[in-house]
OpenMM code with the backbone's topology and positions (N, CA, C; nanometers):
from openmm import Vec3, app, unit

residues = "MET ARG THR ASP ARG ILE SER GLU ALA SER PRO ARG SER LYS ALA ARG ILE ALA GLY VAL PHE TYR LEU LEU VAL PHE VAL THR GLY THR LEU ALA LEU VAL LEU VAL GLY GLY ARG VAL VAL ALA ASN LEU VAL ALA THR ALA CYS TYR PHE VAL VAL VAL LEU LEU PHE TYR ASP LEU PHE LYS ALA VAL ASN ARG LYS LEU SER LEU ALA ALA ALA PHE ILE GLY LEU VAL GLY CYS ALA PHE GLY THR LEU SER SER LEU GLN LEU ALA PRO PHE GLY ILE ASN PRO LEU VAL PHE PHE GLY VAL TYR CYS LEU LEU ILE GLY TYR LEU ILE PHE LYS SER THR PHE LEU PRO ARG ALA LEU GLY ALA LEU MET ALA ILE GLY GLY LEU GLY TRP LEU THR PHE VAL SER PRO PRO LEU ALA GLU LEU LEU SER PRO TYR ASN MET ALA PRO GLY ILE LEU GLY GLU GLY ALA LEU THR LEU TRP LEU LEU VAL LYS GLY VAL ASN SER ARG ARG TRP LYS GLU GLN ALA ILE VAL ALA GLY LYS LEU".split()
positions = [
    Vec3(-20.0718, 0.2109, -16.8098),
    Vec3(-20.1010, 0.1736, -16.9412),
    Vec3(-20.1300, 0.3006, -17.0222),
    Vec3(-20.2336, 0.3693, -17.0523),
    Vec3(-20.2101, 0.4567, -17.1997),
    Vec3(-20.1100, 0.5291, -17.1914),
    Vec3(-20.1340, 0.6517, -17.0698),
    Vec3(-19.9897, 0.7190, -17.1479),
    Vec3(-19.8687, 0.6748, -17.1679),
    Vec3(-19.8522, 0.5282, -17.1458),
    Vec3(-19.7335, 0.4800, -17.2162),
    Vec3(-19.7808, 0.5332, -17.3583),
    Vec3(-19.8303, 0.4359, -17.4053),
    Vec3(-19.9153, 0.4129, -17.5726),
    Vec3(-19.9544, 0.5971, -17.5711),
    Vec3(-19.9573, 0.6844, -17.5730),
    Vec3(-19.9218, 0.8452, -17.5707),
    Vec3(-19.8604, 0.8494, -17.5682),
    Vec3(-19.7664, 0.8466, -17.4978),
    Vec3(-19.5619, 0.9071, -17.5622),
    Vec3(-19.5538, 0.7854, -17.6537),
    Vec3(-19.5164, 0.6685, -17.6565),
    Vec3(-19.4980, 0.6182, -17.7445),
    Vec3(-19.5787, 0.6278, -17.9423),
    Vec3(-19.7082, 0.6774, -17.9197),
    Vec3(-19.7206, 0.7338, -18.0559),
    Vec3(-19.6753, 0.8215, -18.1877),
    Vec3(-19.6623, 0.8248, -18.2827),
    Vec3(-19.6573, 0.9260, -18.3537),
    Vec3(-19.6686, 0.9987, -18.3174),
    Vec3(-19.5754, 1.0583, -18.4059),
    Vec3(-19.6164, 1.2618, -18.4270),
    Vec3(-19.7668, 1.3006, -18.4534),
    Vec3(-19.7621, 1.2587, -18.5464),
    Vec3(-19.9069, 1.2302, -18.6494),
    Vec3(-20.0221, 1.1927, -18.6089),
    Vec3(-20.0318, 1.0691, -18.4592),
    Vec3(-20.1023, 1.0072, -18.3865),
    Vec3(-20.1659, 1.1104, -18.2475),
    Vec3(-20.0563, 1.1919, -18.2235),
    Vec3(-20.0124, 1.2549, -18.1105),
    Vec3(-20.1538, 1.4040, -18.1257),
    Vec3(-20.0827, 1.4225, -18.2407),
    Vec3(-20.1592, 1.5921, -18.3399),
    Vec3(-20.2547, 1.5315, -18.3525),
    Vec3(-20.3304, 1.4300, -18.4589),
    Vec3(-20.4591, 1.3695, -18.4461),
    Vec3(-20.5250, 1.3940, -18.3352),
    Vec3(-20.4685, 1.3368, -18.1520),
    Vec3(-20.4773, 1.3559, -18.1024),
    Vec3(-20.5418, 1.4776, -17.9759),
    Vec3(-20.4414, 1.5460, -18.0455),
    Vec3(-20.4156, 1.6931, -17.9664),
    Vec3(-20.5742, 1.7591, -18.0479),
    Vec3(-20.5878, 1.7658, -18.1619),
    Vec3(-20.7339, 1.7781, -18.2404),
    Vec3(-20.8636, 1.7606, -18.1833),
    Vec3(-20.8366, 1.5996, -18.1529),
    Vec3(-20.9956, 1.6003, -18.1103),
    Vec3(-21.0297, 1.6570, -17.9894),
    Vec3(-20.9241, 1.6516, -17.8607),
    Vec3(-20.8933, 1.7199, -17.7543),
    Vec3(-20.8857, 1.8637, -17.7750),
    Vec3(-20.8754, 1.9587, -17.8318),
    Vec3(-20.9040, 2.0665, -17.9145),
    Vec3(-21.0404, 2.1178, -17.9420),
    Vec3(-21.0874, 2.0213, -18.0367),
    Vec3(-21.2386, 1.9902, -18.0335),
    Vec3(-21.3573, 2.0113, -17.9216),
    Vec3(-21.3257, 1.9198, -17.8771),
    Vec3(-21.3977, 1.9002, -17.7844),
    Vec3(-21.3706, 2.0511, -17.6801),
    Vec3(-21.2766, 2.1267, -17.6613),
    Vec3(-21.2906, 2.2416, -17.5390),
    Vec3(-21.3717, 2.3180, -17.6974),
    Vec3(-21.3052, 2.3436, -17.8321),
    Vec3(-21.4575, 2.4522, -17.9013),
    Vec3(-21.6310, 2.3719, -17.8416),
    Vec3(-21.6590, 2.2249, -17.8161),
    Vec3(-21.7888, 2.2466, -17.8468),
    Vec3(-21.8050, 2.2520, -17.6625),
    Vec3(-21.7148, 2.1972, -17.5735),
    Vec3(-21.7385, 2.2098, -17.3872),
    Vec3(-21.7761, 2.3852, -17.3880),
    Vec3(-21.6788, 2.4481, -17.4780),
    Vec3(-21.6258, 2.6003, -17.4431),
    Vec3(-21.7159, 2.7078, -17.5167),
    Vec3(-21.7978, 2.6206, -17.6403),
    Vec3(-21.9777, 2.6676, -17.6698),
    Vec3(-22.0666, 2.6602, -17.5729),
    Vec3(-22.0218, 2.5198, -17.4807),
    Vec3(-22.2195, 2.4782, -17.3897),
    Vec3(-22.1414, 2.5927, -17.3056),
    Vec3(-22.0313, 2.6266, -17.2775),
    Vec3(-22.0325, 2.6241, -17.1023),
    Vec3(-22.0759, 2.7953, -17.1768),
    Vec3(-22.0187, 2.8227, -17.2237),
    Vec3(-22.1004, 3.0326, -17.2970),
    Vec3(-22.3244, 3.0255, -17.2949),
    Vec3(-22.2935, 2.8831, -17.3595),
    Vec3(-22.5029, 2.9013, -17.3476),
    Vec3(-22.5230, 2.8270, -17.2096),
    Vec3(-22.4967, 2.7551, -17.1610),
    Vec3(-22.5467, 2.6561, -17.1086),
    Vec3(-22.6301, 2.7806, -16.9303),
    Vec3(-22.6880, 2.7036, -16.8879),
    Vec3(-22.6801, 2.8319, -16.7645),
    Vec3(-22.6600, 2.7529, -16.6597),
    Vec3(-22.7311, 2.6316, -16.6461),
    Vec3(-22.7241, 2.5049, -16.5294),
    Vec3(-22.5657, 2.4250, -16.5271),
    Vec3(-22.5445, 2.3744, -16.6466),
    Vec3(-22.4489, 2.3056, -16.6495),
    Vec3(-22.3452, 2.4566, -16.7305),
    Vec3(-22.2158, 2.6085, -16.6668),
    Vec3(-22.1832, 2.6508, -16.6950),
    Vec3(-22.0237, 2.5609, -16.6538),
    Vec3(-22.0347, 2.5828, -16.5238),
    Vec3(-21.9224, 2.5765, -16.4110),
    Vec3(-21.8530, 2.3991, -16.5057),
    Vec3(-21.9699, 2.2822, -16.4689),
    Vec3(-21.9435, 2.1952, -16.6137),
    Vec3(-21.8652, 2.2119, -16.6679),
    Vec3(-21.9249, 2.2073, -16.7500),
    Vec3(-21.8707, 2.2393, -16.9082),
    Vec3(-21.7625, 2.2962, -16.9244),
    Vec3(-21.7035, 2.4245, -16.8013),
    Vec3(-21.6175, 2.5236, -16.8579),
    Vec3(-21.5080, 2.3979, -16.7958),
    Vec3(-21.5174, 2.2832, -16.7007),
    Vec3(-21.4384, 2.2827, -16.6377),
    Vec3(-21.3951, 2.1631, -16.7179),
    Vec3(-21.4180, 2.1207, -16.7996),
    Vec3(-21.4679, 1.9679, -16.9258),
    Vec3(-21.3255, 2.0540, -17.0127),
    Vec3(-21.4105, 2.2002, -17.0244),
    Vec3(-21.3265, 2.2478, -17.1831),
    Vec3(-21.2122, 2.2568, -17.0997),
    Vec3(-21.1852, 2.2774, -16.9556),
    Vec3(-21.0362, 2.2927, -16.9789),
    Vec3(-20.9425, 2.2001, -16.9335),
    Vec3(-20.9742, 2.0970, -16.8979),
    Vec3(-20.9017, 1.9588, -16.8825),
    Vec3(-20.8629, 1.9288, -16.9837),
    Vec3(-20.9189, 1.9392, -17.1268),
    Vec3(-20.9267, 1.8986, -17.2960),
    Vec3(-20.8441, 2.0912, -17.3175),
    Vec3(-20.8543, 2.1066, -17.3036),
    Vec3(-20.7478, 2.2174, -17.3261),
    Vec3(-20.5867, 2.1665, -17.2314),
    Vec3(-20.5628, 2.1344, -17.0958),
    Vec3(-20.4952, 2.1059, -17.0099),
    Vec3(-20.4188, 1.9830, -17.1155),
    Vec3(-20.5067, 1.8920, -17.1542),
    Vec3(-20.4067, 1.7735, -17.2690),
    Vec3(-20.3587, 1.8496, -17.3874),
    Vec3(-20.4844, 1.9022, -17.4972),
    Vec3(-20.3649, 1.9705, -17.5960),
    Vec3(-20.2655, 2.1024, -17.5108),
    Vec3(-20.2309, 2.1744, -17.4131),
    Vec3(-20.1576, 2.2103, -17.3991),
    Vec3(-19.9863, 2.1066, -17.3566),
    Vec3(-19.9899, 2.0104, -17.3416),
    Vec3(-20.0052, 1.8736, -17.3308),
    Vec3(-19.9062, 1.7960, -17.3883),
    Vec3(-19.9669, 1.7997, -17.5216),
    Vec3(-19.9650, 1.7353, -17.6326),
    Vec3(-19.8835, 1.8692, -17.7654),
    Vec3(-19.9097, 1.9814, -17.6986),
    Vec3(-19.7961, 2.0406, -17.8425),
    Vec3(-19.7091, 2.0198, -17.7678),
    Vec3(-19.6954, 2.0207, -17.6390),
    Vec3(-19.5730, 2.0901, -17.5731),
    Vec3(-19.4280, 1.9676, -17.6474),
    Vec3(-19.4862, 1.8634, -17.6515),
    Vec3(-19.4032, 1.7453, -17.6980),
    Vec3(-19.3980, 1.7276, -17.8942),
    Vec3(-19.5148, 1.7720, -17.8818),
    Vec3(-19.4659, 1.8443, -18.0810),
    Vec3(-19.3880, 1.9293, -18.1308),
    Vec3(-19.3598, 2.0095, -18.0322),
    Vec3(-19.3130, 2.1269, -18.0411),
    Vec3(-19.1618, 2.1716, -18.0146),
    Vec3(-19.1850, 2.0602, -17.9111),
    Vec3(-19.0293, 2.0629, -17.8562),
    Vec3(-18.9121, 2.0579, -17.9746),
    Vec3(-18.9354, 2.0011, -18.0338),
    Vec3(-18.9402, 1.9230, -18.2072),
    Vec3(-18.8841, 2.0424, -18.2237),
    Vec3(-18.9699, 2.1616, -18.2744),
    Vec3(-18.8676, 2.3264, -18.2512),
    Vec3(-18.8186, 2.3564, -18.1946),
    Vec3(-18.8434, 2.4010, -18.0747),
    Vec3(-18.7376, 2.4568, -17.9675),
    Vec3(-18.8358, 2.4475, -17.8372),
    Vec3(-18.7277, 2.3546, -17.7378),
    Vec3(-18.6977, 2.2857, -17.6156),
    Vec3(-18.8377, 2.4222, -17.5211),
    Vec3(-18.7296, 2.5254, -17.5478),
    Vec3(-18.7421, 2.5884, -17.4247),
    Vec3(-18.8180, 2.6586, -17.4469),
    Vec3(-18.8879, 2.7364, -17.5336),
    Vec3(-18.9962, 2.8005, -17.5672),
    Vec3(-19.1064, 2.6527, -17.5796),
    Vec3(-19.1507, 2.5993, -17.6179),
    Vec3(-19.2057, 2.4768, -17.6110),
    Vec3(-19.2966, 2.4496, -17.5344),
    Vec3(-19.1614, 2.4541, -17.3976),
    Vec3(-19.1534, 2.4661, -17.2506),
    Vec3(-19.2413, 2.5974, -17.1308),
    Vec3(-19.2178, 2.6944, -17.1679),
    Vec3(-19.2175, 2.8297, -17.1811),
    Vec3(-19.4443, 2.8360, -17.2568),
    Vec3(-19.4680, 2.7663, -17.3993),
    Vec3(-19.5829, 2.8231, -17.4239),
    Vec3(-19.6300, 2.7462, -17.2898),
    Vec3(-19.5955, 2.6225, -17.2689),
    Vec3(-19.6748, 2.4991, -17.1981),
    Vec3(-19.6976, 2.5436, -17.0531),
    Vec3(-19.6369, 2.6549, -17.0148),
    Vec3(-19.6247, 2.6515, -16.8393),
    Vec3(-19.7159, 2.7406, -16.8378),
    Vec3(-19.7280, 2.9033, -16.9798),
    Vec3(-19.8266, 2.9843, -17.0093),
    Vec3(-20.0400, 2.9156, -17.0432),
    Vec3(-20.0104, 2.8382, -17.1118),
    Vec3(-20.0837, 2.7443, -17.0573),
    Vec3(-20.1823, 2.7301, -16.9537),
    Vec3(-20.0777, 2.6210, -16.9041),
    Vec3(-20.0860, 2.5539, -16.7618),
    Vec3(-20.1722, 2.6211, -16.6590),
    Vec3(-20.1126, 2.7206, -16.6719),
    Vec3(-20.1074, 2.8841, -16.5838),
    Vec3(-20.2520, 2.8915, -16.6668),
    Vec3(-20.2728, 2.9697, -16.7746),
    Vec3(-20.3954, 3.0006, -16.8160),
    Vec3(-20.5069, 2.9092, -16.7897),
    Vec3(-20.5198, 2.7464, -16.7869),
    Vec3(-20.5744, 2.6785, -16.7327),
    Vec3(-20.6489, 2.6486, -16.6121),
    Vec3(-20.5575, 2.6511, -16.5514),
    Vec3(-20.5493, 2.6909, -16.3671),
    Vec3(-20.6357, 2.7951, -16.3496),
    Vec3(-20.5925, 2.9507, -16.4043),
    Vec3(-20.6590, 3.0824, -16.4397),
    Vec3(-20.8246, 3.0553, -16.4178),
    Vec3(-20.8778, 2.9372, -16.5433),
    Vec3(-20.9822, 2.9416, -16.6377),
    Vec3(-21.0509, 2.9204, -16.5076),
    Vec3(-20.9713, 2.7698, -16.4573),
    Vec3(-21.0596, 2.6969, -16.3398),
    Vec3(-21.1088, 2.7398, -16.2219),
    Vec3(-21.0368, 2.8621, -16.2185),
    Vec3(-21.0253, 2.8948, -16.0682),
    Vec3(-21.1341, 2.9843, -16.0803),
    Vec3(-21.1942, 3.0823, -16.1994),
    Vec3(-21.2049, 3.1702, -16.2263),
    Vec3(-21.3333, 3.1396, -16.2257),
    Vec3(-21.3688, 2.9859, -16.3496),
    Vec3(-21.5225, 2.9037, -16.3134),
    Vec3(-21.5838, 2.8622, -16.2029),
    Vec3(-21.4718, 2.8805, -16.0462),
    Vec3(-21.5177, 2.8628, -15.9391),
    Vec3(-21.5473, 2.9849, -15.8729),
    Vec3(-21.5287, 3.0861, -15.9336),
    Vec3(-21.5090, 3.2384, -15.8294),
    Vec3(-21.3860, 3.2366, -15.7274),
    Vec3(-21.3635, 3.1490, -15.7143),
    Vec3(-21.1953, 3.1941, -15.6985),
    Vec3(-20.9966, 3.2593, -15.7129),
    Vec3(-21.0127, 3.3329, -15.8621),
    Vec3(-20.9129, 3.3821, -15.8774),
    Vec3(-20.8690, 3.4722, -15.8146),
    Vec3(-20.7926, 3.4931, -15.7376),
    Vec3(-20.7003, 3.5649, -15.6867),
    Vec3(-20.6622, 3.7309, -15.7943),
    Vec3(-20.6492, 3.6914, -15.9109),
    Vec3(-20.6232, 3.8074, -15.9645),
    Vec3(-20.7624, 3.8778, -16.0711),
    Vec3(-20.7725, 3.9398, -16.1358),
    Vec3(-20.8735, 4.0152, -16.2194),
    Vec3(-20.8812, 4.0232, -16.3470),
    Vec3(-20.7797, 3.9113, -16.3555),
    Vec3(-20.7433, 3.8816, -16.5145),
    Vec3(-20.7871, 3.7922, -16.5625),
    Vec3(-20.8670, 3.8167, -16.7031),
    Vec3(-20.9399, 3.7021, -16.8111),
    Vec3(-20.8055, 3.5798, -16.7771),
    Vec3(-20.8695, 3.4543, -16.7618),
    Vec3(-20.7937, 3.3648, -16.8433),
    Vec3(-20.7419, 3.3768, -16.9960),
    Vec3(-20.8320, 3.3801, -17.0558),
    Vec3(-20.8184, 3.4408, -17.2209),
    Vec3(-20.6278, 3.5188, -17.2902),
    Vec3(-20.6324, 3.6207, -17.1697),
    Vec3(-20.5245, 3.6589, -17.1941),
    Vec3(-20.3466, 3.5308, -17.1753),
    Vec3(-20.3960, 3.4425, -17.1017),
    Vec3(-20.2982, 3.4308, -17.1297),
    Vec3(-20.2776, 3.2942, -17.1923),
    Vec3(-20.3785, 3.2874, -17.2876),
    Vec3(-20.3814, 3.2193, -17.3604),
    Vec3(-20.4089, 3.2721, -17.5352),
    Vec3(-20.3604, 3.4377, -17.5059),
    Vec3(-20.3166, 3.5175, -17.6274),
    Vec3(-20.1670, 3.4837, -17.5823),
    Vec3(-20.1010, 3.5094, -17.4870),
    Vec3(-19.9812, 3.5273, -17.4784),
    Vec3(-19.9590, 3.2947, -17.5267),
    Vec3(-20.0220, 3.2702, -17.5311),
    Vec3(-20.0332, 3.0979, -17.5077),
    Vec3(-19.9721, 3.0138, -17.7065),
    Vec3(-20.0386, 3.1840, -17.6868),
    Vec3(-20.1870, 3.1430, -17.9092),
    Vec3(-20.0355, 3.1733, -17.9706),
    Vec3(-19.9771, 3.3101, -17.8449),
    Vec3(-19.8487, 3.3747, -18.0023),
    Vec3(-19.7000, 3.2458, -17.9868),
    Vec3(-19.7017, 3.2196, -17.9240),
    Vec3(-19.5776, 3.0958, -17.9132),
    Vec3(-19.6173, 3.0338, -17.9995),
    Vec3(-19.7430, 2.9846, -17.9483),
    Vec3(-19.7735, 2.8051, -18.0504),
    Vec3(-19.7563, 2.9087, -18.2239),
    Vec3(-19.7788, 2.9821, -18.1815),
    Vec3(-19.8224, 3.0247, -18.3886),
    Vec3(-19.7339, 3.0913, -18.3809),
    Vec3(-19.5853, 3.1041, -18.3572),
    Vec3(-19.4567, 3.1472, -18.3487),
    Vec3(-19.3669, 3.0095, -18.3930),
    Vec3(-19.3996, 2.9374, -18.3412),
    Vec3(-19.3700, 2.7318, -18.3216),
    Vec3(-19.4066, 2.6621, -18.4690),
    Vec3(-19.5495, 2.6387, -18.5443),
    Vec3(-19.5649, 2.6678, -18.6398),
    Vec3(-19.4465, 2.7322, -18.6698),
    Vec3(-19.4867, 2.8583, -18.7190),
    Vec3(-19.4783, 2.9019, -18.8110),
    Vec3(-19.2956, 2.8384, -18.8147),
    Vec3(-19.2231, 2.8240, -18.7002),
    Vec3(-19.0842, 2.7507, -18.7373),
    Vec3(-19.0326, 2.6035, -18.7693),
    Vec3(-19.1984, 2.5424, -18.7713),
    Vec3(-19.1628, 2.3986, -18.8104),
    Vec3(-19.1496, 2.4216, -18.9423),
    Vec3(-19.1545, 2.2837, -18.9630),
    Vec3(-19.0771, 2.1837, -19.1007),
    Vec3(-19.1846, 2.1331, -19.1683),
    Vec3(-19.3066, 2.0721, -19.0289),
    Vec3(-19.3975, 2.0129, -19.0563),
    Vec3(-19.5451, 2.0704, -19.0301),
    Vec3(-19.5887, 2.1397, -18.9891),
    Vec3(-19.6975, 2.2035, -18.9942),
    Vec3(-19.6862, 2.3420, -19.1138),
    Vec3(-19.8308, 2.4031, -19.1453),
    Vec3(-19.7745, 2.4913, -19.2700),
    Vec3(-19.8209, 2.6250, -19.2065),
    Vec3(-19.6633, 2.6692, -19.2430),
    Vec3(-19.6613, 2.8397, -19.1600),
    Vec3(-19.8113, 2.9141, -19.1114),
    Vec3(-19.8959, 2.9025, -19.2657),
    Vec3(-20.0323, 2.9594, -19.2287),
    Vec3(-20.0810, 2.9844, -19.1358),
    Vec3(-20.0983, 2.8288, -19.0927),
    Vec3(-20.1724, 2.8131, -18.9344),
    Vec3(-20.0941, 2.8948, -18.8163),
    Vec3(-19.9664, 2.9234, -18.8229),
    Vec3(-19.8739, 2.9377, -18.7262),
    Vec3(-19.9294, 3.1463, -18.7617),
    Vec3(-19.9290, 3.1367, -18.8736),
    Vec3(-19.9843, 3.2471, -18.8837),
    Vec3(-20.1719, 3.3523, -18.8620),
    Vec3(-20.2425, 3.2459, -18.8419),
    Vec3(-20.3696, 3.2653, -18.8195),
    Vec3(-20.4047, 3.2837, -18.6556),
    Vec3(-20.2808, 3.1485, -18.5543),
    Vec3(-20.2675, 3.1797, -18.4606),
    Vec3(-20.2111, 3.2993, -18.4094),
    Vec3(-20.1085, 3.2929, -18.4782),
    Vec3(-20.0332, 3.4895, -18.3615),
    Vec3(-20.1811, 3.5320, -18.3880),
    Vec3(-20.1999, 3.5585, -18.4772),
    Vec3(-20.3166, 3.6599, -18.4915),
    Vec3(-20.4317, 3.5997, -18.3814),
    Vec3(-20.4600, 3.5530, -18.4037),
    Vec3(-20.5595, 3.4735, -18.2803),
    Vec3(-20.5237, 3.5069, -18.1233),
    Vec3(-20.3701, 3.4948, -18.1005),
    Vec3(-20.3340, 3.4958, -17.9657),
    Vec3(-20.3661, 3.6516, -17.9430),
    Vec3(-20.3101, 3.7637, -18.0721),
    Vec3(-20.3702, 3.9290, -18.0319),
    Vec3(-20.4904, 3.9485, -18.0551),
    Vec3(-20.5539, 3.8427, -18.0235),
    Vec3(-20.7286, 3.8909, -18.0421),
    Vec3(-20.7786, 3.8522, -17.8551),
    Vec3(-20.6509, 3.7229, -17.8176),
    Vec3(-20.7341, 3.6955, -17.6452),
    Vec3(-20.6727, 3.7793, -17.5645),
    Vec3(-20.5264, 3.8440, -17.6630),
    Vec3(-20.4511, 3.9937, -17.5693),
    Vec3(-20.5552, 4.0759, -17.5727),
    Vec3(-20.6941, 4.1032, -17.6015),
    Vec3(-20.7691, 4.2507, -17.5736),
    Vec3(-20.8023, 4.2030, -17.4472),
    Vec3(-20.8266, 4.1112, -17.4455),
    Vec3(-20.8551, 4.0914, -17.2870),
    Vec3(-20.7482, 4.1364, -17.1361),
    Vec3(-20.7134, 4.1617, -17.1765),
    Vec3(-20.5709, 4.2269, -17.0693),
    Vec3(-20.6820, 4.3611, -17.0028),
    Vec3(-20.7462, 4.4025, -17.1171),
    Vec3(-20.7855, 4.5774, -17.0796),
    Vec3(-20.9648, 4.5009, -17.0861),
    Vec3(-21.0345, 4.4728, -16.9848),
    Vec3(-21.1256, 4.4669, -17.0316),
    Vec3(-21.2607, 4.5770, -17.0567),
    Vec3(-21.1995, 4.6930, -17.0779),
    Vec3(-21.3392, 4.8039, -17.1570),
    Vec3(-21.2893, 4.7840, -17.3189),
    Vec3(-21.0899, 4.7537, -17.2919),
    Vec3(-21.1350, 4.7152, -17.4679),
    Vec3(-21.1559, 4.6105, -17.5194),
    Vec3(-21.1978, 4.5169, -17.4443),
    Vec3(-21.2185, 4.3905, -17.4965),
    Vec3(-21.4055, 4.4123, -17.5409),
    Vec3(-21.4552, 4.4557, -17.4359),
    Vec3(-21.5338, 4.4843, -17.4545),
    Vec3(-21.6242, 4.5536, -17.5874),
    Vec3(-21.4753, 4.6693, -17.5200),
    Vec3(-21.5853, 4.7582, -17.7388),
    Vec3(-21.5390, 4.7161, -17.8617),
    Vec3(-21.4204, 4.5696, -17.8461),
    Vec3(-21.3527, 4.5399, -17.9806),
    Vec3(-21.5435, 4.3858, -18.0066),
    Vec3(-21.6019, 4.3271, -17.8948),
    Vec3(-21.5905, 4.2480, -17.8701),
    Vec3(-21.7401, 4.2692, -18.0115),
    Vec3(-21.7871, 4.1605, -18.0794),
    Vec3(-21.7048, 4.0057, -18.1046),
    Vec3(-21.5775, 3.9942, -18.1188),
    Vec3(-21.5819, 4.0980, -18.2311),
    Vec3(-21.4555, 4.0696, -18.3715),
    Vec3(-21.2954, 4.0251, -18.2961),
    Vec3(-21.3689, 4.0715, -18.1464),
    Vec3(-21.1944, 4.0287, -18.1151),
    Vec3(-21.1271, 3.9151, -18.0513),
    Vec3(-21.2922, 3.8117, -18.0440),
    Vec3(-21.2874, 3.6413, -18.0613),
    Vec3(-21.2236, 3.5718, -18.2041),
    Vec3(-21.2902, 3.6668, -18.2865),
    Vec3(-21.2982, 3.5930, -18.4362),
    Vec3(-21.1463, 3.5285, -18.5148),
    Vec3(-21.0688, 3.6421, -18.4702),
    Vec3(-20.9452, 3.6254, -18.4806),
    Vec3(-20.8730, 3.3893, -18.4358),
    Vec3(-20.8900, 3.4450, -18.2528),
    Vec3(-20.8696, 3.3752, -18.1789),
    Vec3(-20.9400, 3.1483, -18.2286),
    Vec3(-21.0996, 3.2248, -18.2758),
    Vec3(-21.1628, 3.0820, -18.3312),
    Vec3(-21.1320, 3.0071, -18.4519),
    Vec3(-21.1386, 3.1590, -18.5242),
    Vec3(-21.0301, 3.1280, -18.6833),
    Vec3(-20.9154, 3.0579, -18.6728),
    Vec3(-20.8161, 3.0594, -18.5905),
    Vec3(-20.6754, 3.0134, -18.6186),
    Vec3(-20.6819, 2.9065, -18.4836),
    Vec3(-20.7802, 2.8913, -18.4198),
    Vec3(-20.7802, 2.8159, -18.3749),
    Vec3(-20.8486, 2.6968, -18.4211),
    Vec3(-20.9326, 2.6899, -18.4851),
    Vec3(-21.0536, 2.6811, -18.5247),
    Vec3(-20.9558, 2.5608, -18.6795),
    Vec3(-20.8870, 2.6381, -18.7584),
    Vec3(-20.8110, 2.6403, -18.8611),
    Vec3(-20.7046, 2.4868, -18.7998),
    Vec3(-20.6276, 2.5217, -18.6906),
    Vec3(-20.5753, 2.4068, -18.6662),
    Vec3(-20.6408, 2.2660, -18.6536),
    Vec3(-20.6987, 2.2699, -18.5358),
    Vec3(-20.7777, 2.1907, -18.4970),
    Vec3(-20.7899, 2.1467, -18.6194),
    Vec3(-20.9366, 2.2087, -18.6542),
    Vec3(-20.9308, 2.0741, -18.8321),
    Vec3(-20.7673, 2.0112, -18.8868),
    Vec3(-20.6618, 2.1288, -18.9186),
    Vec3(-20.5489, 2.0581, -18.9595),
    Vec3(-20.4900, 1.9374, -18.9114),
    Vec3(-20.5178, 1.9077, -18.7878),
    Vec3(-20.4410, 1.8050, -18.6892),
    Vec3(-20.5375, 1.7201, -18.7602),
    Vec3(-20.6887, 1.6824, -18.7243),
    Vec3(-20.7908, 1.6617, -18.7400),
    Vec3(-20.7350, 1.5920, -18.8778),
    Vec3(-20.7855, 1.6355, -18.9817),
    Vec3(-20.7179, 1.5995, -19.1060),
    Vec3(-20.6105, 1.5665, -19.1987),
    Vec3(-20.5476, 1.5963, -19.1322),
    Vec3(-20.4204, 1.5833, -19.1822),
    Vec3(-20.2800, 1.5160, -19.0888),
    Vec3(-20.3011, 1.5877, -18.9543),
    Vec3(-20.2068, 1.5931, -18.8224),
    Vec3(-20.0678, 1.6025, -18.8824),
    Vec3(-19.9466, 1.5473, -18.8624),
    Vec3(-19.9078, 1.6806, -18.9504),
    Vec3(-19.7621, 1.5525, -19.0027),
    Vec3(-19.6510, 1.6266, -19.0244),
    Vec3(-19.5723, 1.5563, -19.0888),
    Vec3(-19.5176, 1.4571, -19.0607),
    Vec3(-19.4981, 1.3716, -19.0405),
    Vec3(-19.4431, 1.2566, -18.8812),
    Vec3(-19.2700, 1.2657, -18.9793),
    Vec3(-19.2787, 1.2588, -19.1239),
    Vec3(-19.1104, 1.2693, -19.1533),
    Vec3(-19.0199, 1.3882, -19.1309),
    Vec3(-19.1621, 1.4825, -19.1075),
    Vec3(-19.0650, 1.6288, -19.1258),
    Vec3(-19.0250, 1.6459, -19.0072),
    Vec3(-19.1177, 1.6216, -18.9415),
    Vec3(-19.1399, 1.5965, -18.7545),
    Vec3(-18.9454, 1.5246, -18.7173),
    Vec3(-18.9615, 1.3853, -18.7487),
    Vec3(-18.8478, 1.3873, -18.7106),
    Vec3(-18.6907, 1.4560, -18.7481),
    Vec3(-18.7082, 1.4685, -18.8497),
    Vec3(-18.6256, 1.4866, -18.9426),
    Vec3(-18.5722, 1.6095, -18.8057),
    Vec3(-18.6780, 1.7879, -18.8146),
    Vec3(-18.6427, 1.8217, -18.7166),
    Vec3(-18.5796, 1.8069, -18.6161),
    Vec3(-18.6789, 1.6519, -18.5372),
    Vec3(-18.6618, 1.6468, -18.4060),
    Vec3(-18.4684, 1.5985, -18.3775),
    Vec3(-18.4828, 1.5389, -18.4981),
    Vec3(-18.3287, 1.4821, -18.4945),
    Vec3(-18.1952, 1.6168, -18.4645),
    Vec3(-18.2633, 1.6810, -18.5662),
    Vec3(-18.1540, 1.8737, -18.6252),
    Vec3(-18.1671, 1.8838, -18.4500),
    Vec3(-18.3104, 1.8991, -18.3887),
    Vec3(-18.2777, 1.9822, -18.2763),
    Vec3(-18.2022, 1.8843, -18.1274),
    Vec3(-18.2119, 1.7298, -18.1401),
    Vec3(-18.0972, 1.6612, -18.0563),
    Vec3(-18.2405, 1.6137, -17.9841),
    Vec3(-18.3828, 1.6170, -18.0258),
    Vec3(-18.4731, 1.5976, -17.8929),
    Vec3(-18.5596, 1.4126, -17.9599),
    Vec3(-18.4811, 1.3405, -18.0859),
    Vec3(-18.4531, 1.2235, -18.0987),
    Vec3(-18.3436, 1.1286, -18.0507),
] * unit.nanometer
topology = app.Topology()
chain = topology.addChain("A")
for resn in residues:
    res = topology.addResidue(resn, chain)
    for name in ("N", "CA", "C"):
        topology.addAtom(name, app.Element.getBySymbol(name[0]), res)
């Protein structure tokens, strides 16, 4: 019943819901960094919230490019899975989950830039943030650049979160773009 209401919600409402879950990612992700006893739980909650963001973004950005939005969602969900496995010390590979989120942010940045319903500047910030997360592909490079390599991601994702919370998306332009793309 709950998912039916969300799937029928307006694009602006979906964007604001995504903004709320994105904010929860920031809050619980920060707690995961500072908590000692509840670090794993906070990380799992942050991952679950990011999972919701990824699904909502797929739905919003399929109006721009369905295949690219699906690819971004797949990469984002793989990042969530790796994040969960890493927090439980079960990751099969030594890949930092932020690498997946780097690719995800690049794709979402491109989709935002190509959209007509969000400011292009947010797309550019997300893409730059993705480049910052991609430095984690090399642990020595990430350590050398830390904490500066995290600033672009925090800025890009933070700006998008605030925009979604305050403004959402332009529903009229989203519908127009969805009609042109044959998604409505």
